[in-house]
C-alpha positions as CSV (number, residue, x, y, z in Angstrom):
1,X,0.6,0.9,0.4
2,X,1.3,2.9,-0.8
3,X,1.7,6.1,1.4
4,X,-0.8,8.8,0.2
5,X,-3.3,6.2,0.1
6,X,-3.1,6.9,4.2
7,X,-2.5,10.1,4.2
8,X,-5.7,11.8,3.7
9,X,-7.1,9.4,6.6
10,X,-4.5,10.5,8.6
11,X,-4.9,13.9,8.5
12,X,-1.2,14.2,7.5
13,X,0.0,15.9,4.0
14,X,2.7,13.7,2.1
15,X,5.6,15.3,0.1
16,X,8.4,14.3,-2.0
17,X,8.3,10.1,-3.0
18,X,5.4,8.2,-2.4
19,X,6.5,4.5,-0.7
20,X,5.0,1.2,-0.2
21,X,4.3,0.2,2.6
22,X,5.4,-0.8,5.2
23,X,8.0,1.4,6.9
24,X,11.2,1.0,8.7
25,X,11.4,4.6,11.1
26,X,13.6,5.7,14.3
27,X,13.8,7.9,16.7
28,X,16.8,8.5,17.7
29,X,18.9,10.3,15.2
30,X,21.9,8.1,15.2
31,X,20.8,5.2,15.2
32,X,18.6,6.0,11.5
33,X,20.8,4.5,8.4
34,X,20.3,4.7,4.8
35,X,16.8,4.4,4.0
36,X,14.9,4.1,7.2
37,X,12.8,6.4,8.0
38,X,13.2,9.1,11.3
39,X,10.2,10.8,12.9
40,X,11.9,13.8,14.5
41,X,10.1,14.5,18.5
42,X,10.4,17.1,20.9
43,X,12.1,15.8,23.7
44,X,12.6,16.7,26.6
45,X,15.7,18.8,26.4
46,X,16.2,18.2,22.7
47,X,14.3,19.2,19.7
48,X,14.3,16.3,17.4
49,X,14.1,18.6,14.8
50,X,17.0,19.6,14.7
51,X,18.6,16.6,13.6
52,X,17.0,16.4,10.3
53,X,19.5,17.7,7.6
54,X,22.2,15.0,9.4
55,X,19.8,12.2,8.8
56,X,18.9,13.2,5.4
57,X,22.2,14.1,4.7
58,X,23.3,9.7,5.2
59,X,20.3,8.9,3.2
60,X,17.2,8.5,5.0
61,X,14.2,7.6,2.9
62,X,11.3,9.4,5.2
63,X,11.8,12.1,7.4
64,X,7.8,12.8,9.7
65,X,8.0,16.4,11.0
66,X,5.5,19.3,11.7
67,X,4.2,21.2,9.3
68,X,6.1,24.0,10.6
69,X,9.3,23.6,10.6
70,X,9.5,21.7,6.8
71,X,11.5,23.4,4.8
72,X,11.2,23.5,0.8
73,X,14.6,23.0,0.2
74,X,14.4,19.8,2.0
75,X,12.0,18.2,-1.3
76,X,14.8,19.4,-4.4
77,X,18.2,18.6,-2.5
78,X,16.8,14.9,-1.3
79,X,13.5,13.7,-4.0
80,X,14.5,10.6,-3.5
81,X,13.0,11.0,0.1
82,X,9.7,10.9,1.9
83,X,7.9,14.0,4.0
84,X,5.1,13.2,6.3
85,X,4.2,16.9,7.8
86,X,1.8,16.4,10.8
87,X,-0.4,19.4,11.4
88,X,0.2,18.9,15.0
89,X,3.4,17.2,17.4
90,X,5.1,14.4,14.9
91,X,3.4,11.6,17.8
92,X,-0.3,12.0,17.1
93,X,0.5,12.3,13.0
94,X,2.4,8.8,13.4
95,X,-0.3,6.9,15.6
96,X,-3.1,8.6,13.5
97,X,-1.3,6.7,9.8
98,X,-0.1,3.9,12.8
99,X,-4.4,3.9,12.3
100,X,-5.5,4.0,9.6
101,X,-2.2,1.0,8.2
102,X,-3.7,-1.3,10.9
103,X,-7.4,-0.7,9.5
104,X,-6.3,-1.4,6.3
105,X,-4.7,-5.4,6.7
106,X,-6.9,-7.2,4.9
107,X,-4.8,-10.9,7.4
108,X,-5.3,-9.0,10.4
109,X,-6.9,-12.0,12.8
110,X,-6.4,-10.1,15.7
111,X,-4.6,-7.2,17.9
112,X,-2.8,-8.5,21.3
113,X,-2.1,-5.5,24.1
114,X,0.0,-6.2,27.0
115,X,0.2,-3.9,30.0
116,X,0.7,-4.4,33.5
117,X,2.8,-3.1,36.9
118,X,5.6,-5.9,36.2
119,X,5.8,-8.7,33.3
120,X,4.2,-6.9,30.8
121,X,7.4,-7.2,28.0
122,X,8.2,-11.4,30.1
123,X,4.7,-11.8,28.3
124,X,5.0,-10.2,25.1
125,X,8.0,-12.3,24.9
126,X,6.1,-15.8,25.6
127,X,3.3,-14.6,23.7
128,X,5.4,-14.3,20.4
129,X,7.3,-17.2,20.8
130,X,4.2,-18.8,21.2
131,X,2.0,-17.8,18.4
132,X,4.8,-17.3,16.1
133,X,5.3,-20.3,14.5
134,X,1.4,-20.7,13.5
135,X,0.2,-17.2,12.5
136,X,2.1,-14.4,10.9
137,X,2.8,-12.3,13.7
138,X,4.1,-9.4,14.2
139,X,5.7,-7.9,17.6
140,X,7.3,-5.1,19.2
141,X,10.9,-4.8,19.7
142,X,12.6,-3.9,22.5
143,X,10.4,-2.3,25.3
144,X,8.1,-0.4,22.6
145,X,5.6,0.5,24.5
146,X,4.6,4.4,24.2
147,X,2.3,5.6,21.4
148,X,5.0,6.8,19.2
149,X,6.7,3.2,19.6
150,X,3.5,1.3,19.5
151,X,2.9,3.3,16.0
152,X,6.4,2.9,14.8
153,X,5.6,-1.0,15.5
154,X,2.8,-1.2,13.3
155,X,3.8,1.3,10.7
156,X,6.6,-1.6,10.1
157,X,4.1,-4.4,10.7
158,X,4.8,-6.7,6.8
159,X,1.2,-6.5,5.0
160,X,0.2,-9.9,5.3
161,X,0.0,-9.6,9.0
162,X,-2.1,-11.9,10.7
163,X,-1.9,-11.2,14.6
164,X,0.1,-7.6,15.7
165,X,1.3,-7.6,19.5
166,X,2.1,-4.6,20.6
167,X,2.8,-3.6,24.9
168,X,1.7,-1.5,26.7
169,X,3.6,0.7,29.6
170,X,2.7,3.9,31.2
171,X,3.9,6.1,33.9
172,X,1.3,8.6,33.9
173,X,-2.4,8.4,33.4
174,X,-3.9,8.8,30.4
175,X,-0.9,7.3,28.6
176,X,-2.9,3.5,28.2
177,X,-6.5,5.6,26.6
178,X,-4.1,7.5,23.8
179,X,-2.8,4.0,22.5
180,X,-5.8,2.0,22.8
181,X,-8.3,4.9,20.6
182,X,-5.6,5.3,18.2
183,X,-4.6,0.8,18.2
184,X,-7.9,-0.7,19.7
185,X,-6.6,-4.3,20.5
186,X,-8.8,-7.0,20.5
187,X,-6.9,-9.4,23.4
188,X,-6.0,-6.8,26.4
189,X,-4.2,-8.4,28.2
190,X,-2.9,-7.1,32.6
191,X,-0.3,-9.1,33.9
192,X,-0.6,-7.2,36.8
193,X,-1.1,-4.6,39.3
194,X,1.3,-3.7,42.4
195,X,2.8,-0.7,43.7
196,X,4.7,1.3,40.6
197,X,5.1,4.6,39.0
198,X,3.3,5.9,42.7
199,X,4.8,9.8,41.5
200,X,2.7,10.4,39.4
201,X,-0.6,7.5,39.9
202,X,-0.9,8.3,43.9
203,X,-1.9,5.5,45.3
204,X,-2.6,1.8,44.1
205,X,-6.6,2.6,42.7
206,X,-4.3,4.9,40.6
207,X,-2.3,2.5,39.3
208,X,-5.3,0.4,38.7
209,X,-7.2,3.5,36.8
210,X,-4.4,3.5,34.5
211,X,-3.5,0.1,33.8
212,X,-7.8,-0.4,33.4
213,X,-7.4,1.9,29.8
214,X,-6.4,-0.8,27.8
215,X,-10.1,-2.6,28.7
216,X,-11.8,0.2,26.9
217,X,-10.5,-0.8,23.5
218,X,-13.5,-0.4,20.3
219,X,-12.1,-3.9,19.2
220,X,-12.2,-5.5,22.8
221,X,-13.5,-9.1,22.4
222,X,-11.1,-10.3,25.3
223,X,-9.8,-9.3,28.7
224,X,-6.7,-11.8,29.7
225,X,-5.9,-10.9,33.5
226,X,-4.2,-11.9,36.1
227,X,-7.3,-13.1,38.6
228,X,-5.1,-13.7,41.7
229,X,-5.3,-10.1,41.4
230,X,-8.5,-9.1,43.7
231,X,-9.2,-6.0,42.6
232,X,-8.6,-6.1,39.4
233,X,-10.9,-9.3,39.7
234,X,-13.0,-6.7,41.1
235,X,-13.0,-4.4,38.2
236,X,-13.3,-6.8,35.5
237,X,-16.9,-7.6,37.2
238,X,-17.8,-4.1,37.1
239,X,-16.9,-2.9,34.0
240,X,-19.5,-6.4,32.5
241,X,-16.4,-6.4,29.3
242,X,-17.7,-9.7,26.7
243,X,-15.6,-12.1,27.8
244,X,-12.6,-12.3,30.7
245,X,-9.9,-14.6,31.0
246,X,-8.4,-15.1,34.2
247,X,-4.7,-16.7,35.0
248,X,-2.5,-17.6,38.0
249,X,-3.6,-20.6,40.8
250,X,-7.1,-19.1,40.0
251,X,-9.1,-19.3,36.8
252,X,-9.4,-20.6,33.2
253,X,-5.8,-20.9,32.9
254,X,-3.9,-22.5,35.9
255,X,-0.4,-23.2,36.9
256,X,-0.2,-25.8,40.6
257,X,2.5,-27.5,41.8
258,X,5.0,-25.2,41.8
259,X,8.6,-25.9,43.1
260,X,11.7,-23.9,42.0
261,X,15.3,-25.8,41.9
262,X,18.3,-24.6,41.6
263,X,20.8,-26.4,39.3
264,X,24.2,-26.1,39.0
265,X,23.9,-22.9,36.2
266,X,20.2,-21.9,36.3
267,X,16.5,-21.9,38.3
268,X,13.9,-24.9,37.4
269,X,10.9,-24.2,37.0
270,X,8.5,-26.5,37.6
271,X,4.7,-26.9,37.9
272,X,1.4,-28.4,36.4
273,X,0.1,-25.9,33.8
274,X,-4.0,-26.3,32.7
275,X,-4.8,-24.4,29.4
276,X,-7.6,-22.8,28.1
277,X,-9.1,-26.6,26.8
278,X,-8.9,-27.5,30.0
279,X,-5.7,-29.9,29.3
280,X,-3.0,-30.6,31.9
281,X,0.6,-31.0,31.4
282,X,4.2,-30.8,32.9
283,X,6.2,-27.6,32.9
284,X,9.8,-27.3,33.4
285,X,11.7,-24.5,31.9
286,X,15.0,-22.3,33.2
287,X,12.3,-18.9,34.6
288,X,14.5,-16.5,37.7
289,X,12.0,-17.3,39.6
290,X,8.1,-19.2,40.8
291,X,7.2,-15.7,40.2
292,X,7.9,-15.7,36.1
293,X,4.5,-18.4,35.7
294,X,2.4,-15.6,35.7
295,X,3.5,-13.7,32.8
296,X,4.2,-17.3,31.3
297,X,0.3,-18.2,31.6
298,X,-0.6,-14.8,30.2
299,X,1.2,-16.2,27.6
300,X,-1.1,-19.4,27.5
301,X,-4.1,-18.0,27.6
302,X,-3.5,-15.6,24.8
303,X,-2.5,-17.9,22.7
304,X,-5.5,-20.8,23.7
305,X,-7.7,-17.9,23.1
306,X,-6.3,-17.4,20.0
307,X,-6.5,-21.4,19.0
308,X,-4.1,-23.2,19.9
309,X,-4.5,-26.2,22.2
310,X,-2.8,-27.3,25.0
311,X,-0.8,-29.6,23.1
312,X,0.8,-26.8,20.6
313,X,1.4,-24.3,23.6
314,X,3.2,-27.2,25.5
315,X,5.2,-28.1,22.6
316,X,6.2,-24.5,22.3
317,X,7.2,-23.7,25.7
318,X,10.6,-24.8,25.5
319,X,11.1,-21.0,23.2
320,X,10.1,-19.5,26.3
321,X,13.4,-17.5,28.3
322,X,14.3,-15.2,29.9
323,X,16.0,-12.4,28.1
324,X,18.6,-9.9,29.5
325,X,18.2,-7.9,31.8
326,X,14.8,-9.9,32.5
327,X,16.4,-12.5,34.5
328,X,18.9,-14.3,32.3
329,X,21.7,-16.1,33.7
330,X,25.4,-15.2,33.3
331,X,28.7,-16.9,34.5
332,X,31.0,-14.8,35.8
333,X,35.3,-16.1,35.0
334,X,35.3,-17.8,38.5
335,X,32.2,-19.7,37.9
336,X,29.4,-17.6,39.9
337,X,26.3,-17.9,38.5
338,X,24.9,-13.8,38.3
339,X,21.6,-13.2,37.4
340,X,21.3,-10.4,35.3
341,X,17.7,-8.4,36.5
342,X,18.7,-4.6,36.1
343,X,16.6,-3.4,33.7
344,X,13.7,-2.9,36.2
345,X,13.3,-2.7,39.9
346,X,9.8,-2.4,41.1
347,X,8.2,-3.1,45.3
348,X,6.7,-6.2,44.3
349,X,9.5,-7.7,41.6
350,X,12.7,-7.1,43.9
351,X,10.1,-8.8,46.2
352,X,9.5,-11.8,43.9
353,X,13.5,-12.0,42.9
354,X,14.7,-12.2,47.1
355,X,12.3,-15.2,47.2
356,X,14.1,-17.2,44.8
357,X,17.3,-16.3,46.2
358,X,15.9,-17.3,49.4
359,X,13.5,-20.5,48.7
360,X,16.5,-21.8,45.6
361,X,19.0,-24.3,47.7
362,X,21.7,-22.5,46.0
363,X,25.2,-24.5,46.7
364,X,27.4,-21.7,47.3
365,X,26.9,-17.8,48.6
366,X,24.3,-15.7,48.1
367,X,25.5,-11.8,46.9
368,X,22.5,-9.1,46.1
369,X,23.5,-6.1,44.7
370,X,20.0,-4.2,44.9
371,X,20.0,-0.7,43.0
372,X,16.8,2.1,43.3
373,X,13.4,1.4,42.9
374,X,12.2,4.7,41.4
375,X,8.9,6.8,41.3
376,X,7.3,6.1,44.5
377,X,6.8,9.0,45.7
378,X,6.0,9.4,49.7
379,X,5.8,5.0,49.7
380,X,9.8,5.2,48.1
381,X,11.9,5.2,52.2
382,X,8.8,2.6,54.0
383,X,9.5,0.7,50.4
384,X,12.8,0.4,50.5
385,X,13.1,-0.1,54.2
386,X,10.8,-3.0,53.8
387,X,13.0,-4.9,50.8
388,X,16.5,-4.1,53.3
389,X,15.4,-6.1,56.0
390,X,14.0,-9.0,53.7
391,X,17.2,-8.8,52.2
392,X,19.3,-8.9,55.3
393,X,17.8,-12.1,55.3
394,X,18.3,-13.8,52.2
395,X,22.1,-12.3,51.6
396,X,25.2,-13.7,53.1
397,X,26.8,-10.2,51.6
398,X,24.5,-7.5,50.5
399,X,25.0,-4.1,47.9
400,X,23.3,-1.0,47.7
401,X,23.0,1.2,45.4
402,X,21.7,4.6,44.2
403,X,20.9,7.4,46.7
404,X,17.0,6.4,47.8
405,X,18.9,3.9,49.6
406,X,20.4,6.5,51.7
407,X,17.2,7.2,53.5
408,X,16.8,3.7,55.1
409,X,18.0,3.0,58.5
410,X,21.4,0.8,58.7
411,X,21.4,0.7,54.5
412,X,24.5,2.5,54.9
413,X,27.0,0.0,56.1
414,X,26.6,-1.4,52.8
415,X,25.9,0.9,50.2
416,X,27.9,2.2,47.4
417,X,27.7,5.9,46.1
418,X,29.9,4.5,42.4
419,X,29.3,1.6,40.6
420,X,33.6,1.6,41.2
421,X,33.6,1.3,44.0
422,X,31.0,-1.1,44.0
423,X,31.9,-3.9,41.4
424,X,35.6,-3.3,43.3
425,X,33.8,-4.2,46.9
426,X,32.4,-7.9,44.9
427,X,35.5,-8.4,43.5
428,X,37.1,-8.5,46.7
429,X,35.1,-10.9,48.3
430,X,35.7,-13.9,45.3
431,X,32.7,-15.0,43.8
432,X,33.0,-18.4,43.0
433,X,31.8,-21.6,42.1
434,X,28.7,-22.1,43.8
435,X,28.1,-18.4,44.4
436,X,24.7,-16.7,42.4
437,X,24.7,-12.7,41.9
438,X,21.2,-11.3,42.3
439,X,21.4,-8.4,40.2
440,X,18.5,-5.9,40.1
441,X,18.0,-2.2,40.0
442,X,16.2,1.1,38.0
443,X,17.2,1.0,34.7
444,X,18.7,4.8,35.6
445,X,21.0,3.0,37.8
446,X,23.2,1.7,34.7
447,X,23.8,-1.9,36.8
448,X,24.8,-3.5,33.7
449,X,27.9,-2.4,34.2
450,X,27.9,-4.6,37.2
451,X,26.7,-7.4,35.4
452,X,29.7,-6.8,32.1
453,X,32.5,-5.8,34.4
454,X,31.2,-9.5,36.8
455,X,31.1,-11.5,33.7
456,X,34.9,-10.3,32.7
C-alpha cells in the first residue's frame, strides 16, 4: 500500500516520494541508517527537528516532521525522500497514520496488547514465542511500549500480518488510553497491578485505573487478567466485558504444584499448567523464579484464545526464555552465576527475586546487588526499608546502590556511591563456583555495567 493512500485518512500531508508500506522508522537520529525513516520528536531536552539535516545527509528515505518546521529546499535537495508533515506534534500524526494502516491490514485476525505493573515484556516475549510458528505475527521489539513505540511497530508490519502484538506501558494517567484510542486491541491483557510509578499515580487505585484503560478498547473481544489480583478481578466484573480469561492460581488458565530449584547453572521452575481447553501438562523451564509463571500463564491464555491447543502450546514452551536484564543467567570467569535482573525494579519485582534467592537450594553464597526503586513518591522510604530488611535475611553479602537507599536506617554499611566502588567491593569477596549473584535495580542505575564487569 502506498503512503499517500493512508495520508488523507490520517490527516497528514505527504511531500516527495510515495513509498510502499511497511516503513522502518527510527526515533533516534544516531540509529537511523540509509533507506530508513526518522521521526522528529520534541524531547525533554532536545528537539528532534534539529537533526533532520543530519539524517537526510545519511540517506534517510522518510522524514516525519511538523508542517511548520518543513523546509521547501529539502524536497528539491532530496527528491528520493518522502516527507510526512503533521499538523500537530509528530507522535500524534504518526499514531494516526499507524491507526489507518492497522485498519487496512486485510489478513489481520487479532490485535493483542499487554500491559501491567510487572511482567508485561516477559508476557509479550512469551506470547510471541508461542504464536509465531502458527501465525504471521508482528511484535513490538525491545521496550517499544509508548504511543510512538506502538505506532512505529505497527507501521513496520508486513501487509500479510495476522497477529499484531503490542506492549503498552505508562507512568501517567491517559497514556494507555491514547494508545488504545489509536490502536485498539481485540485482546487486552493485564499481567499485574502493583505499586509502581506511585509518584505519578499516587496510589494503588491510581495504578489500577491507569492499567484498566486498556480495557476501554472499542474493538475489545476478550480481556486476559491476573486472576489472583482481587482488585483487578473486581474491576473487570464492574466493566461487564464481553469475555474475561483469568490466569494464575485461580481462573481458567492455571498453574499448580510449582517448585523452584537451582541446578548448577540456572534456576528451574517446575509446575503443572492447565490450558484454556482444560488439558493439563507438566512444565519444566529455566525461569528466574516462580513469579515468572504469571507472565508465562498470561501468554498461555492469549495463545489459547487465539486458537492453540494445550498440546500445541506445550510444544512451544521451551522457546520461552529469560532475556537480558530480565532474569537471564550469565557466568563469571571465576564460575559464579550472575542473575541479570538489571533492567527494572519495583517493590513487587524485587520481593519476588529475593524470594527466589531465598527458597532455591543454592550451594554457595548469595550475593545481592540491589539498585534503587524509582518513582515511588512518598512510598519510597517504607518500600526500600522493607526490601532492606528482607535482603538482610536472604543475603550472605549485600551491596546497595542508588540515592534512595540513603534514607533507610542501617543501609549505610552496605551502600556504595559509585558503580566502580561497588564492583571493587564485590571482586574482593572473590565470588566463585556455586555462588549466585543477583543484580537488580532500576534501569537508570546502569547496573548492566556491574554484570559486564563480573563476566570478565
